[in-house]
C-alpha positions in Angstrom: 20.8 55.4 124.1 18.3 57.7 122.3 17.2 57.1 118.7 18.6 59.7 116.2 16.0 61.6 114.2 16.2 60.7 110.7 15.5 63.2 107.7 16.5 61.7 104.3 18.9 63.8 102.2 18.1 64.7 98.7 18.3 62.0 96.4 21.6 63.1 94.6 22.8 60.3 91.9 25.9 58.5 93.0 29.2 59.2 91.6 31.2 56.7 89.8 33.6 56.6 92.4 30.8 55.6 94.9 29.3 53.0 92.7 32.8 51.4 92.1 33.1 51.4 96.1 29.6 49.5 96.4 30.6 47.1 93.6 34.0 46.3 95.1 32.8 45.8 98.7 29.8 43.6 97.5 32.2 41.5 95.4 34.7 41.3 98.3 32.1 39.8 100.8 30.7 37.6 97.9 34.1 36.1 97.1 35.0 35.7 100.6 31.9 33.7 101.2 32.6 31.7 98.2 35.8 30.6 99.6 34.2 29.7 103.0 31.3 27.9 101.8 33.4 25.7 99.6 34.3 24.1 102.7 30.7 23.5 103.8 30.1 21.4 100.6 33.2 19.4 100.9 32.9 17.9 104.5 31.6 14.5 103.5 34.1 14.2 100.6 37.1 15.2 102.9 36.0 12.8 105.7 35.9 10.0 103.4 39.3 10.9 101.9 41.0 11.2 105.3 38.9 8.4 106.8 37.5 10.4 109.6 34.0 11.5 110.8 31.8 14.6 109.7 32.2 16.1 113.2 36.0 15.9 112.9 36.1 17.8 109.6 33.7 20.2 111.1 36.6 21.5 113.2 37.6 23.3 110.1 34.6 25.5 110.2 35.2 25.9 113.8 38.7 27.1 113.4 37.8 29.4 110.5 35.4 31.1 112.6 37.4 31.1 115.7 40.4 33.1 114.2 38.3 35.8 112.5 38.0 37.9 115.6 41.9 38.4 115.6 41.9 39.1 111.9 39.2 41.6 112.5 41.2 43.3 115.2 44.5 43.3 113.5 43.5 44.3 110.0 40.8 46.6 111.2 43.4 48.2 113.5 45.6 48.7 110.5 42.8 50.1 108.3 42.0 52.9 110.9 45.7 53.9 110.6 46.8 53.5 107.1 43.5 53.5 105.2 40.9 51.1 104.2 41.6 50.7 100.6 45.3 49.1 101.0 44.4 46.7 103.8 41.3 45.4 102.1 43.5 44.5 98.9 45.9 42.7 101.3 43.3 40.7 103.1 41.6 39.7 99.8 44.8 38.5 98.5 45.7 36.5 101.7 42.4 34.7 102.1 42.4 33.7 98.4 46.0 32.2 98.9 45.0 30.3 101.8 41.8 28.9 100.1 43.9 27.5 97.4 46.5 26.1 99.7 43.6 24.1 101.3 43.6 22.0 97.9 47.2 20.8 98.8 46.6 19.6 102.5 48.0 16.2 102.8 46.1 15.4 106.2 43.4 16.5 108.1 45.6 18.2 110.4 47.3 20.2 107.9 43.7 21.2 106.5 42.9 22.4 109.9 45.7 24.6 110.3 45.3 26.1 106.7 41.6 26.9 107.3 42.5 28.6 110.6 44.8 30.9 108.7 42.1 31.4 106.0 39.9 32.5 109.0 42.4 35.1 110.2 42.5 36.7 106.7 38.8 36.6 106.3 38.3 38.2 109.7 39.5 41.5 108.2 37.4 41.8 105.0 33.9 42.4 106.4 34.5 45.2 108.9 36.7 47.1 106.5 34.3 46.8 103.5 31.4 47.8 105.3 33.1 50.9 106.8 34.4 51.9 103.3 30.9 51.7 101.8 28.9 53.2 104.6 31.6 56.2 104.8 31.4 56.6 101.1 27.7 56.9 100.3 25.0 59.2 101.0 22.7 58.6 104.3 19.5 57.9 102.6 20.9 55.0 100.6 22.6 53.1 103.6 19.7 50.6 104.4 19.6 49.7 100.6 23.3 49.4 100.2 23.5 47.6 103.6 21.1 44.9 102.1 23.2 44.7 99.0 26.6 44.2 100.9 25.0 41.6 103.0 23.5 40.0 100.0 27.1 39.3 98.9 27.2 36.5 101.6 24.6 34.4 100.2 25.7 35.4 96.7 29.1 33.7 97.6 27.1 30.8 98.9 25.4 30.8 95.6 28.5 30.7 93.6 29.7 27.7 95.7 26.7 25.9 95.2 27.0 26.4 91.4 30.4 25.3 91.4 29.7 22.2 93.4 26.8 21.4 91.0 28.8 21.9 87.8 32.6 20.9 89.0 32.7 18.8 91.9 32.2 15.4 90.1 35.0 16.7 87.7 37.8 18.1 89.7 37.0 16.5 93.4 37.5 18.4 96.4 41.2 19.6 96.1 40.4 21.2 92.8 37.5 22.9 94.2 39.7 24.7 96.8 41.7 26.0 93.8 38.8 28.0 92.7 39.3 30.2 95.8 42.3 32.0 93.9 39.5 33.7 91.9 39.0 36.5 94.5 42.6 37.8 94.0 41.4 39.3 90.9 39.3 41.7 92.7 42.4 43.4 94.0 43.1 44.7 90.2 39.5 46.4 90.5 40.1 48.1 93.8 43.6 49.1 92.9 42.4 51.0 89.7 38.9 52.1 90.6 38.1 52.5 94.2 39.0 55.5 96.3 40.0 55.9 99.8 36.9 56.5 102.3 36.5 60.1 102.4 35.9 60.0 106.2 39.4 58.4 106.7 41.0 60.9 104.5 39.4 63.9 106.4 40.4 62.3 109.7 44.1 61.5 108.8 45.4 64.7 110.1 43.9 64.2 113.6 45.7 62.7 116.5 45.5 59.0 116.6 43.3 57.5 119.6 44.4 54.8 121.8 42.8 51.5 120.9 42.2 49.9 124.4 40.9 53.2 126.3 38.5 53.6 123.4 37.1 50.1 123.5 37.0 50.6 127.4 35.1 53.8 127.0 32.4 52.0 124.9 32.1 48.6 126.7 28.5 48.6 127.2 27.9 49.2 123.5 30.6 46.4 122.8 28.9 44.0 125.0 25.4 44.6 123.4 26.7 44.1 120.0 28.8 40.9 120.8 25.8 39.3 122.2 23.7 40.5 119.2 26.4 39.1 117.0 26.5 35.8 118.7 22.8 35.3 118.1 23.3 36.5 114.4 26.1 33.9 113.8 24.3 31.2 115.4 21.2 32.1 113.3 23.0 32.1 110.0 25.6 29.4 110.3 23.0 27.3 112.2 20.8 27.3 109.1 23.4 27.3 106.5 26.6 25.3 107.4 25.2 21.8 107.8 22.3 22.2 105.3 24.1 20.5 102.4 25.5 17.7 104.7 21.7 17.3 105.9 20.7 16.9 102.5 23.4 14.2 101.6 23.6 12.4 104.7 19.9 12.2 106.0 18.0 12.4 102.6 20.8 10.7 100.5 21.0 13.3 97.8 23.6 13.5 95.3 25.8 16.4 94.2 23.4 17.9 91.7 20.3 17.8 93.8 22.3 19.2 96.7 23.6 21.9 94.8 20.3 22.8 93.2 18.7 23.2 96.4 21.4 25.2 98.0 21.1 27.6 94.6 17.3 28.1 95.6 17.9 28.6 99.2 20.6 31.5 98.4 18.3 33.0 95.9 15.9 33.3 98.8 18.7 34.7 100.9 19.3 37.5 98.2 15.7 38.5 98.0 15.5 38.7 101.8 18.5 40.8 102.1 17.4 43.4 99.5 13.8 43.7 100.7 14.5 44.0 104.5 17.6 46.0 104.0 15.7 48.7 102.0 12.8 48.5 104.6 14.9 49.3 107.4 15.1 53.0 106.1 11.5 53.1 106.9 10.7 50.9 109.8 14.1 51.3 111.5 17.0 48.9 112.0 15.9 47.2 115.0 12.3 46.7 114.0 13.4 45.3 110.7 15.7 42.7 112.5 12.8 41.6 114.8 10.3 41.2 112.2 12.6 39.1 110.0 13.8 36.9 112.6 10.4 36.1 113.8 9.4 35.3 110.3 11.8 32.2 110.6 9.8 30.5 113.1 6.7 29.3 111.2 9.1 28.2 108.3 11.2 25.8 110.5 9.0 22.6 110.1 9.0 22.9 106.2 12.7 23.8 106.1 13.8 20.9 108.3 11.2 18.2 108.2 10.0 18.1 104.7 10.5 14.9 102.8 10.5 15.9 99.1 13.1 18.0 97.3 10.5 20.5 96.2 9.3 21.2 99.6 12.7 21.2 100.9 13.7 23.9 98.4 10.8 25.9 99.4 11.6 25.8 102.9 15.1 26.7 102.2 14.2 29.6 100.2 12.0 31.0 102.6 14.2 30.4 105.7 17.2 32.1 104.2 14.9 35.0 103.1 14.1 35.3 106.6 17.7 34.8 108.0 19.5 37.1 105.6 16.7 39.5 105.7 17.6 40.2 109.3 21.3 40.0 108.5 20.8 42.8 105.9 20.4 45.3 108.5 23.6 44.3 110.2 26.4 46.5 108.1 24.5 49.8 108.3 23.5 49.1 112.0 27.1 48.4 113.3 28.4 51.3 111.4 26.1 53.7 112.7 26.6 52.7 116.2 30.3 52.4 115.9 32.9 55.1 117.5 33.9 57.4 114.4 37.8 56.9 115.0 37.5 53.0 115.1 34.8 52.6 112.3 37.0 50.0 110.5 37.9 47.9 113.5 35.0 48.1 115.9 32.0 46.7 113.6 34.2 44.0 112.4 35.6 43.0 115.9 32.4 42.7 117.6 30.9 40.9 114.6 33.9 38.3 114.6 34.0 38.1 118.6 30.3 37.0 118.4 31.3 34.6 115.3 33.9 33.2 117.8 31.5 32.6 120.4 29.2 30.7 118.0 32.0 29.0 116.1 31.4 25.6 117.5 28.0 25.6 115.9 28.8 23.2 113.1 30.5 20.7 115.3 27.7 20.9 117.9 25.0 20.2 115.2 27.1 17.5 113.8 27.2 15.9 117.1 23.6 16.4 118.0 22.6 14.6 114.8 25.3 11.7 115.4 24.0 11.3 118.9 20.3 11.1 117.6 21.1 8.5 114.8 21.9 11.0 112.1 18.8 13.2 112.7 20.1 16.7 111.2 16.6 17.8 111.2 16.5 18.0 115.1 20.2 19.8 115.2 18.9 22.3 112.5 15.4 23.2 113.9 16.6 23.4 117.5 19.4 25.9 116.8 17.4 27.9 114.4 14.1 28.2 116.8 16.1 29.1 119.7 18.3 31.7 118.1 15.4 33.3 116.3 13.7 34.1 119.7 16.9 35.2 121.2 17.7 37.5 118.4 14.3 39.2 118.3 14.4 39.9 122.2 17.7 41.0 122.3 17.2 43.5 119.5 14.4 45.1 121.2 16.8 46.4 124.1 19.4 48.0 121.6 19.9 51.6 120.5 19.1 53.0 117.2 20.9 55.7 115.3 19.4 55.5 112.1 20.8 58.3 109.9 23.8 59.1 112.1 26.6 61.1 110.4 29.5 59.2 109.2 
């Protein structure tokens, strides 16, 4: 598939409606990630509360990721038919409610069921939010806004880190989950200030397309993107989900030191997302992904094998700058490649299918560590190194449609 020629449009100022769309979709992904990453910090406490292993509790992360493709399919399909805005409000309310219900679980089995439901709701947010934003802004801003939207993910992790640092010792793991009700407040913002996607509004009078035949027509593109997103999700979850547990179990760090290093880590992620997302407008989407993912390789020894908090924090900052730098391109890259009549469903669905394939990552890393006498360094370094290389190689074979009309 040939690269589409790119010629930036005149830099007209954003309208108030466009600014509100960007803010709402950024906040949606931020608060979604906040709810997800609360679980990452609480694995050790939950395992002790229910008298089980870290790997058993890690099944909650697996189930959250595994149910996200179904949510992406169902809610994306709805958003392509009734609109991005109302469905986005519905999924925000749902994942907020399931996050709070996690704090009421009476057993590990109940918690696993609730987290699976949370993942279903969470699966709808990313694709709908990305399509709403990309369809609402000028083409020359897509790379920058893509970096901003993807920075919402580490921003959510940063908020979860700060909450863990400040509140865990006071309210415990159950109280932490009740903080997940906060995203529900975003619904009021979306309801009052966010307009429907102009692309959806313009296309609403057109005949509806059949879902399965349209997917079948684009099966080669879907396969490429599913493999790409599998590598991406191993790259992010393989460097994030077990890192707090690595700091707690292998280094014996307490709540505040673990939270402080996680905060530094996510500042690095936000910086990387802004820089690489903006750079993708000049150097192209694929090239930005390749450069950022390869930059992670020389950082691995510092990130996984350093022995002091200062060096671990530096390694975490640099690693997440590379990881989320690569991820910064994903919202715009998938939106530009997606079929126009399935743009709310297709990006989220292929993304979450990749997530499904990579969803055993937390359990795999926990078991690698347990099988090697608690060596989380080995588990982290092996996954990060392998996936960085695969991601760079696979991206080099893909299409590029920078500046595609949305």
